[in-house]
N, C-alpha and C positions, 0 to 999 in steps of 0.2 A: 169578352171582358172589357170592361171600358180600361182607359189610361191610367185612373185612378186608381184601379185596383191593381195593375201592373206595378204602380211605385209602391203601394203597401206591402203586395208581395216581396219586390225587389228587397226592403226597407226589413219586412220579416227573416224572409231567409238570411240577409245581414246579423241581424239580432242573434239569430240561430247561431250560426254560424261564430258569434263571438261568444256565446254559451259553451259550445262544444270547446274552443283553445281553451278557457277558462276551465274547463273541465280536465280538460288534458293536462293544463300546468297545476291543477290542484293535485291530481293522481301523482305526477312527478314531486310534487311536493309532500306528500303522505308518505310517498316513499324514502324521501332522504328523512324526515323523522324519523319512520322507522330503522334508518341504517346508523342515526345517533342513538335511539334506546338500544339499540344493539349493540353497538361501540360501549355505552352507560355500563350494559350487563358484562359484557367482557371484560371491563375494568373493575367489576365487581360492585358494581351501584346495585341496591335494590331497584328496578324500575317503575313497579307498583309506587313506591316512597315517592322516586322521582316526579311521577306524574301528579300525584296527590300533593305535592310540591307547588307545580305549573300551575295547577287548578287553584291552590291559595291564593298563589303569586299576582292571578289576575283578578282577584275580589279587590273591592276596596276596603280600607281598615276597616270602616262599619261594617262592612257586612262579613267580614272576615271576624269580627267580635262577634257580631252574632250568632251568626254558624257557631263557633267556639262553644259559646254560651249555650247554645241549645242542643249542642254534641253533650256537653258535661252534664247539664241536666241529663239526657235520655243517658247515656252511661252510670250515672247514678243511681237512678231508675232499673238499670238493666243490672245492677250490684256489681259493673264491672269498674276494679281500682285500677290508678297509676300506680 
């Protein structure tokens, strides 16, 4: 193995370790998010509805309007009234 291969190997291992640390952090954050949803539920909030609101808040206003227009069209076609 040449010295060049050794440097790449070290760099690759460091990158793998970074990904592993980030995956551990992500798992911890996912647990924290689950805890907040559990708290919401224990306080009487509808978690499914809260998740939908969070999804909508992530959208741009234009994307949200497009989504809502399509949803309303599909609801009408399916015979679902508000």
